[in-house]
N, C-alpha and C positions, 0 to 999 in steps of 0.2 A: 528844897527837904537834898538834894543829889547836891548840890555845893554845899548846903554844910558835910555832908559826908564826908566828901571829897576833900574839905578841908580837913577834920577830922581825921584821916585818914594820912594827909601828906603830915600837917603839924597843928596837932592836940590842941596847941598850948598859945596857938592863937586863936583860940575860937573864945569866944568875948558877952557879954547878956546881947550889946547890938546882930549876933546868928540868934541868935533866940529868940530876940524881940521878932526880927524876919522873920522867922518861922511861926512865933505869933500870930501874925499879920499875916503869915497865910496859913492861916486856920486849924495850926497846931498848938492843941493845950503845952500843959506841963508835964504829963502826964504819956503824952506824945511823942514829945520833946527827950522825954528820958528813954521811953522805947529805941524811938531810931538808936538813941548815944548808944544805950547797948548792945543791938543788933551787926550795926557797923560795927561797934567795938571788938565784939567777941566775933564775927565774923574778922577782922585784923588779925586778933590775935592767931586762933586757928589758924591762919593762912600762914604768919607766919613763924609759927612751932610745923606744921607742913614742910614747908621751904627748907628747917633748918634740919627736918630729918631728912629730907630726901623723900618726901611721898609723892609719888605720882611721876617720879622721875627715874627712865631709863637709863641705868648703868649705875 
């Protein structure tokens, strides 16, 4: 799961069915894969918004 989230964060265009199949083999069903993807994507999105607006930075 962590490898999947790292790849999603670095370059989501490189996610393939093989990535999803590895998650299934690790015991995650389609709903769990969707949840992992949505949560990681949301955190990536909100962190980029915060970074762009300078949230949490001094000065």
